[in-house]
N, C-alpha and C positions, 0 to 999 in steps of 0.2 A: 688070668693070674686067680692063683687061687685066695679062697676066702680065708682071713681069717680069724682069731678069737681073742678077744684083748675083754681079762676079768669072766670070762664062762658066757662071752654071748659071741654072738659070729656077725663080725663085720661085711658090709657089702662086698665085693668080687669088682674091681674098678680097676683103671689102666690111665696112665696119665703120660704124656707124652711135654714136651719142652722143648725151645726151637732159641737159640740166641743170635742175633743181629747182631753188632756194630754200627754205631751211630758212625756218624760220615763226621769224618777230621775234625767240622769244623767246631761239632759240638763240643771236641775232646773234654774230661776234667766235667761234662754240667749233668753224664746220664752211665748207671750202673751199663746199662744195658737196654734195649728193645727185646719183649720178651713172650714170646706166643705159647701158651701153654694146652695141649687139648685134654679132656679130663670128658669119661665114661663110666659109669655106674651101676652096673645089674637094676633091672626090674627097677626105674623113679626116685630107686634108691640116695642118702645122703654123706657124705665121709667128713667130717671134722678135722682138723688140725689146728695148730697156734704159730705162727708167723712167729719169729724171732725182735727184737729192737732193732730195730734197721732208718734206714732213710723217709725220710719221704716218697713216695708209690702214686701213679694216679693209674687205675685198673680197670679195662668196659671188658663185660660182659655181654656173649649173647648166650643163648641156652637160660638154665640155671641163674639165676643171681644168689650172690651170697648174703649169709646172714650172719652178721659179721661182729665184734665188736673190739674195744680194746678203751681199760679205764671209763670211766663211764659215756661215752661215744658206741652209738651203736646207729647201725645201717643196713636195710631193709629193702629190700627188692627194689638198690637201686641197678640200671647199668652201668654205671658211670660210679665210682666207687675212689675216695681221695685220702690218702693218710698226708699226715704230719708228719716229722721226724718223731723216731718213737723211745722208749727205753724202755715199755714194757712189752708185755706179750700182744700180738693181738689174735682174738677166735672167732675163728667163723665155720660157717657148713655150708656148703655147696653142693652139688648132687652136677649130672653130664654137663657141664660147659663148653666152648673158646673166650678164650684169656687174652689180653695183651694186657700186658704189664708194660707202664718206664718207671724208671725209678730213680730219684733227680738226686742226685748227691751237692753241694754247697755248694760248690759253685752257677750251679743248679736254677737249685734257689738265687739264690739272687739272681740272676740272667730274667728265672720266668715268674717270680712268685714276687707281686709290692706288700708284702708281712711282715711282718717279724716272724719268725720258725719256733719262735721258744712259745710268743700266743697260741700255736697249734700245736706246739707240740704232747703226743700221745692223744692226736686226738679223727676222727670217721669222720666224712664225713661224705655224703652222696653231694660228689662234686660240682658236679648243673647246677645245686642250690648254695653254693658256698662262692662267694664274690672272687676267691687267693684263687677259689679252681677254677670258677662259668670256666674259663677264656678256651681252656683244654675240650670245651662239651663237644666245638666242632668233630672234632672226631666220631665219637660217636658211633654219628651215620657208614663211616667209612670202617674201623672200626668192628665195628657190633654184622653189620653186614656177613651174614655166612654167602653169600655167593660171591662175594668179593677174594682174588688172592691174595696168599703173603704180602706179593711182591706191592701191592696196590697196592695195601693197609702198611707197609711200609715207606712206601712212595711217600704217602701222605698223611705218615707220622711226620717227618726231612722237609716234605714242606710246610707244612703248617709251626713246629719248631721253626725252619728257620724266621717264616715273617712276625711268631710271639718276640722271641729272640731280642735282647736288647741288653746294652755291657755293662759291665753298673765299675763304679774308681771300687772298689775293695778287692776285687780278686787277686792282683798282687797276694795279699792283704789274707784274704783267702782257702789260695793254695798250699801257702808256706804253712797255716797252722795246720792244715788236712795232710800234708804233709808230713810233717811232727808226730800225730795222732794216729797214723800209720803203721811208721815205724817203729812205737810204744818205745822208745830211750826215756820215754822223761816221765818222771811222777808224782813232780816236784811244782805246779802250777808256776813259778817265780819260776823252775829252769824249764818251760817250758815255751813263757812268754820271751825267754833268751833266746831260746832258738829260732822263734821267729822273729825274732827284732823286732820287739816289740813292747812298750808296758803291758804290769798286767789289766790292765784300767783295759786300754784296748786290746785284748784279748777276747778279756769278759763280754767286749761290745760284739766282737764279732762271732765270738758262737755262740750270744744270744740271735745274734738278729738271722742267722747263721746258718746255723748249725746247731740249733733249736736245744741243749740244755748251754749248762756249765763249763767251763773248762772242765773241771776236780772228775765231774760227771763224766764231757768225755771219753775222759784216761781210761774212770774207770770202766764205762761197756766197754772199750771198746776193748781191752783188757778180757773181758768174762766173755766176747766173744770171740773171739781167738778162742778161748777155752773150747766155748759151745758149736764150735766150726770141726774143731780137734774130734769131737766125739762125734757129732754126726756123720765126718769122712772116713773114722773110721771105727766099721763097724768089731765091735764087739775089745774096744776099748773099758777099763777100766775110769769112771771118774777120775782116779787120781792121777791117772796117765796121763788124762787130757787137760791137767789142769795146768793155763800162765803160770812160769816160772818167779811171774811175781808176788802171788800169792802165802803168803805167811804157809798157810796149814789148809789143813779142806775142810775144817770149820772159822774160817773165814772166807772163803767158797760158796761153801753153806751160804751164811749168812749173802751173801750174795747173789749169790743165785734166785733167793728167794725173792730179793727184791728188782732182782731185774725181770720173773721172767713169775714172779706169784705160788712160783710153788715150791718140791723141794728135786735134786740132781735125779735121784729114785722117781720120784712123781714121775717126774717128766721122761726119767727114761724103756718107764710104763707103759705109755699112753704114744696109738700109730703117729704117726706119722705123712700119711702120704703126701701131702699136694711135697712138704715141706722136704722130706730123705729126697723124692726123686728131685725137685728142681737143685737143690743142690750136690747133687750127685755131675746131675747133666752139666751144671753151670765147672765142677771141677773140670771134667772132663775134656769139654771144651778148649777152657781152657790154663788146664794141667794145675792150680791156683790157689791152696783151700782160703785165699782173706778175699778173692773172691767170689768165692763161692755165699758168701752173708753181703755182695753188696759191699767191697773195699775195697774199693782202688790199690793197688802197687806202684803206679806209678805217680 
């Protein structure tokens, strides 16, 4: 792949390959996917990118290990990185490496994480050093082993997750809220609560505990993600064309973009996105859905 120039500076040549593995049916609704990425960067250099707001993720690296930060959280030199649900971008730098990632949807958070999602929102950790994520550290031995085959690694993920999974009595509520958020038909918290068949107070509790944010912020984040997905997947699209129809005007969209990505749309568009673009395009080819390209289930 030819090198790029951003701001008059030569970017390193790189190649990215992504593969996605559908979790077995016993995990329906728990994970976005199990995914493997191979990044090759020339001459020991690195690439930089910004991950969009997303659900919680755990990621395992063999080779170079990322330098990453989100809000005030920074992690460097850890083979096991863990993030809570986010409403802010995660900036990272990475060289030649292989990575396994597992995205935890709110239902997955309820079954695997014994902590309030709100308390871990917009945070990044060395997963082996945090009580909420340390249980997954046993995956590192196989997922960071370059001699293991992908089939062996996926089998190890499935076995480990089956051992760790615990059902939760709030699961029906979580699924109703998640479906209503993805549908995107509700703009008011009361309407969302009514659609989910629960009081506003219960909705607030469920959202903070398992989704990480208030219902209002979740609805705004979902609207923003839909717009960002459209822009990233349709090269040459202008922001005015990618904006969700629920935005009143471009000024409102620009304000929300700056809130969720800490920069203006034009600044973001000017950046190279070696990892995110490849990842989103590969997912869209697999599932044929813009919504799933940003870790948002359509079911």
